[in-house]
C-alpha positions as CSV (number, residue, x, y, z in Angstrom):
1,M,-16.5,80.1,17.5
2,N,-16.5,80.4,21.2
3,E,-15.6,77.0,23.2
4,L,-18.2,75.7,25.4
5,V,-15.3,75.2,28.0
6,E,-12.5,77.6,27.6
7,I,-8.9,77.1,28.6
8,E,-6.5,79.9,29.4
9,K,-2.4,78.8,30.4
10,R,-0.9,81.6,32.0
11,G,2.7,79.6,33.4
12,V,1.9,77.0,35.2
13,I,-1.5,78.1,35.9
14,A,-4.7,76.3,33.6
15,H,-7.5,79.1,34.2
16,L,-10.6,77.1,33.0
17,T,-14.1,79.2,31.9
18,L,-17.4,77.8,31.6
19,N,-18.9,79.9,28.8
20,S,-22.2,79.5,28.4
21,P,-23.2,83.0,30.3
22,G,-26.6,83.2,28.3
23,T,-27.5,80.2,30.1
24,L,-25.6,80.9,33.4
25,N,-22.9,78.7,32.4
26,A,-25.7,75.5,32.9
27,L,-24.3,72.2,33.0
28,S,-25.9,71.2,29.6
29,D,-24.7,67.8,28.0
30,A,-22.3,69.8,26.1
31,M,-21.2,71.4,28.7
32,L,-20.7,68.2,31.0
33,A,-18.7,66.4,28.1
34,A,-16.6,69.8,27.1
35,L,-15.5,70.1,31.0
36,A,-14.8,66.5,31.2
37,A,-12.9,66.2,27.9
38,R,-11.1,69.7,29.7
39,L,-10.5,68.0,33.1
40,A,-8.8,64.3,31.2
41,A,-6.6,66.5,29.3
42,L,-5.3,68.6,31.8
43,A,-4.6,65.3,34.0
44,G,-1.9,64.2,31.8
45,D,-0.5,67.7,31.1
46,A,2.8,68.0,33.7
47,S,3.1,71.4,32.9
48,V,-0.1,72.5,34.5
49,K,0.7,72.8,38.6
50,V,-2.9,74.6,39.4
51,V,-6.1,74.7,37.5
52,V,-8.6,77.5,38.2
53,L,-12.2,76.9,37.5
54,K,-14.5,80.0,36.8
55,G,-17.6,80.9,35.0
56,A,-18.3,83.5,31.9
57,G,-21.1,86.3,32.7
58,K,-23.2,87.1,35.5
59,A,-22.8,83.6,37.8
60,F,-20.5,80.8,38.2
61,C,-22.5,78.1,37.5
62,A,-26.8,77.9,37.9
63,G,-26.5,73.6,38.1
64,H,-28.2,71.6,35.3
65,D,-29.9,72.7,32.0
66,L,-33.5,72.4,33.0
67,R,-35.2,72.7,29.5
68,E,-32.5,70.2,28.6
69,M,-33.9,67.8,31.2
70,Q,-37.6,68.4,30.7
71,A,-37.0,67.6,27.0
72,G,-36.0,64.2,27.4
73,R,-39.3,63.4,29.3
74,A,-40.4,63.1,25.2
75,A,-38.8,59.2,25.5
76,A,-40.6,56.1,25.6
77,D,-39.2,55.7,29.3
78,G,-40.6,59.1,30.1
79,G,-36.9,59.8,30.3
80,R,-35.6,57.1,32.9
81,A,-32.8,55.8,30.8
82,Y,-31.6,60.2,29.6
83,F,-31.9,61.2,33.5
84,A,-29.6,57.7,34.8
85,D,-27.1,58.7,32.2
86,L,-27.2,62.4,32.9
87,F,-26.7,62.4,36.7
88,A,-23.8,59.2,36.2
89,R,-22.1,61.6,33.9
90,C,-22.1,64.3,35.5
91,A,-21.1,62.4,39.1
92,A,-17.8,61.1,36.9
93,V,-17.1,65.0,36.1
94,M,-17.3,66.1,39.8
95,Q,-15.3,63.1,41.1
96,R,-12.9,64.0,38.1
97,I,-11.8,67.0,40.3
98,P,-10.8,65.6,43.4
99,A,-8.9,62.3,40.9
100,L,-7.0,65.2,39.5
101,P,-3.2,65.8,39.7
102,Q,-3.6,69.2,40.3
103,P,-5.2,71.4,42.8
104,V,-8.6,72.7,41.4
105,I,-9.7,76.1,42.4
106,A,-13.6,77.3,42.2
107,E,-13.4,81.1,41.6
108,V,-17.1,81.8,42.3
109,H,-18.9,85.0,41.6
110,G,-22.9,85.4,41.1
111,I,-24.5,82.3,41.8
112,A,-23.6,78.4,42.3
113,T,-26.9,76.6,42.4
114,A,-27.8,72.9,42.7
115,A,-25.2,71.5,40.0
116,G,-23.2,74.4,40.0
117,C,-22.8,74.6,44.1
118,Q,-21.5,70.5,44.0
119,L,-19.0,71.9,41.3
120,V,-17.8,74.2,44.1
121,A,-18.0,71.7,46.8
122,S,-16.3,69.4,44.4
123,C,-13.3,71.5,44.2
124,D,-10.5,71.4,46.7
125,L,-10.3,75.2,47.1
126,A,-12.9,77.9,46.5
127,V,-12.6,81.7,46.7
128,A,-15.8,83.5,46.3
129,A,-17.3,87.2,45.7
130,E,-18.6,89.2,48.0
131,G,-22.4,88.7,47.0
132,T,-22.1,85.0,45.9
133,R,-24.9,83.1,46.7
134,F,-25.0,79.3,47.1
135,G,-27.9,77.6,47.4
136,V,-29.1,73.3,46.6
137,N,-32.5,74.2,46.0
138,G,-33.9,71.8,43.6
139,V,-36.4,71.1,46.6
140,N,-38.0,74.2,45.5
141,I,-39.0,72.6,42.5
142,G,-39.9,69.4,43.6
143,L,-36.2,67.8,42.9
144,F,-34.3,67.3,46.2
145,C,-30.5,67.7,45.1
146,S,-29.6,64.3,45.9
147,T,-26.8,64.1,43.8
148,P,-25.5,67.8,45.0
149,M,-25.4,66.7,48.3
150,V,-23.0,63.6,48.1
151,A,-20.1,66.6,47.6
152,L,-21.9,69.0,49.6
153,S,-21.9,66.6,52.4
154,R,-18.7,65.3,52.4
155,V,-17.4,69.2,52.7
156,V,-19.9,71.2,55.3
157,P,-21.3,70.0,58.5
158,R,-23.9,67.3,58.3
159,K,-26.5,70.5,59.3
160,V,-25.6,72.7,57.4
161,A,-26.3,70.6,54.0
162,F,-29.6,69.2,55.5
163,E,-30.9,72.8,56.0
164,M,-29.8,73.7,52.3
165,L,-31.2,70.7,51.0
166,T,-34.7,70.7,52.8
167,T,-35.4,74.4,52.7
168,G,-34.2,75.5,49.7
169,D,-32.4,78.5,50.9
170,F,-29.5,80.2,49.8
171,I,-26.4,80.8,51.8
172,D,-24.7,84.3,51.3
173,A,-20.8,84.0,50.8
174,A,-19.6,84.9,54.1
175,R,-21.8,81.8,55.7
176,A,-20.3,79.6,53.0
177,R,-17.1,80.8,54.1
178,E,-18.1,80.1,57.8
179,V,-19.2,76.4,57.0
180,G,-15.8,75.5,55.5
181,L,-17.5,75.6,51.5
182,V,-15.1,78.3,50.5
183,N,-11.9,78.9,52.0
184,R,-11.8,83.0,51.4
185,V,-14.4,85.9,50.7
186,V,-13.0,88.9,48.9
187,A,-14.8,92.0,46.7
188,H,-16.1,91.4,43.7
189,G,-13.4,93.2,41.8
190,D,-10.8,91.6,43.5
191,L,-11.6,87.9,43.0
192,E,-9.1,86.9,39.6
193,A,-6.6,88.5,41.7
194,A,-7.1,86.9,44.8
195,T,-7.8,83.7,42.9
196,T,-4.8,84.1,41.2
197,A,-2.6,84.9,44.6
198,L,-3.6,81.7,46.0
199,A,-2.7,79.4,42.8
200,E,0.8,81.0,42.2
201,T,1.5,80.3,46.5
202,I,0.5,76.7,45.3
203,A,2.3,76.6,41.8
204,A,5.3,77.6,43.9
205,K,6.0,74.4,45.9
206,L,7.7,71.6,44.6
207,G,4.8,70.0,42.4
208,A,5.2,66.2,43.0
209,A,4.9,66.6,46.6
210,V,1.1,68.9,46.3
211,R,0.7,65.7,43.7
212,I,1.3,62.9,46.0
213,G,0.0,65.0,48.6
214,K,-3.4,65.7,47.3
215,R,-3.6,62.2,45.8
216,A,-3.0,60.9,49.6
217,F,-5.6,63.1,51.3
218,Y,-8.2,61.8,49.6
219,E,-7.1,58.6,50.0
220,Q,-7.1,58.5,53.8
221,I,-10.0,60.9,54.4
222,E,-12.3,57.9,54.0
223,M,-10.3,55.5,55.8
224,E,-10.2,54.7,59.6
225,T,-7.8,56.5,61.8
226,A,-5.1,53.8,62.3
227,A,-5.3,52.9,58.4
228,A,-5.2,56.5,57.4
229,Y,-1.4,56.7,59.5
230,E,-0.4,54.0,57.8
231,H,-1.4,54.7,54.6
232,A,0.0,58.1,55.0
233,G,3.3,57.4,56.6
234,A,3.8,55.0,53.4
235,V,3.0,58.3,51.4
236,M,5.7,60.3,53.4
237,V,8.4,57.7,53.0
238,E,7.7,57.9,49.1
239,N,7.5,61.7,49.2
240,M,11.1,61.5,51.5
241,L,12.7,59.6,48.8
242,Y,12.0,62.0,46.2
243,R,15.5,64.0,44.9
244,D,13.8,67.4,45.3
245,T,12.3,67.0,48.6
246,A,16.1,66.2,49.7
247,E,17.2,68.9,48.0
248,G,14.2,70.5,49.8
249,V,15.1,70.3,53.5
250,Q,18.8,70.5,52.7
251,A,18.1,74.0,51.5
252,F,15.5,74.4,54.7
253,L,18.8,73.6,56.9
254,D,21.2,75.7,54.6
255,K,19.0,78.8,54.8
256,R,19.0,79.1,51.1
257,K,16.3,78.5,48.3
258,P,16.1,75.0,47.1
259,D,17.3,74.2,43.3
260,W,14.3,71.7,42.5
261,A,14.6,70.7,38.2
């Protein structure tokens, strides 16, 4: 039986695949649970240095499972408790991604809509195939994408996010790169190779430095400038005291490759 979120480890890079192509990889209750479990396991896996997240079939992710959401209305409260729990569980999954020690790269094709666009925005990096469309289009069916808004508004300019949210219009991959939602846009046939190349570049760095740096990146970005500098300075002191950092600096001065443990 195929798993909803498949994992394939290629050396130090873990590839996670949302595997429900028939629903365009919608974030159903089961999909959210499977993704949460995979991320939790990866958080404690020191053998993995980078994570790539992608979708099977024609699309990356079409957002929440609307049929499942409608079924939730059958409860006595009209679905209030179910909806509250669903959005809380989804928010927890999204927050697991920046909290993960390893950088996470979204490999995006087809469409990334509503909570699927939120998933892209939550990843640390994103590579998109030409022709990919991105949208927070819930407003088109009367549901403002308020939770996807949280991730989106933190990675693209405010007015761009608000326009997407209020019009429901899609943007293409080129525009997504222009506004900072994705890092790179490549031909569809080059998507896997380009994403893997980026993952391999990061994986070649000192893992301990990338882990401490990722954590500090998200910590300092929420701080005032002076506090951010104080925090980042303390992180750099800790980083400088690593054995492998000392070796990396000396290797640079000696014009040789570092002998990292």
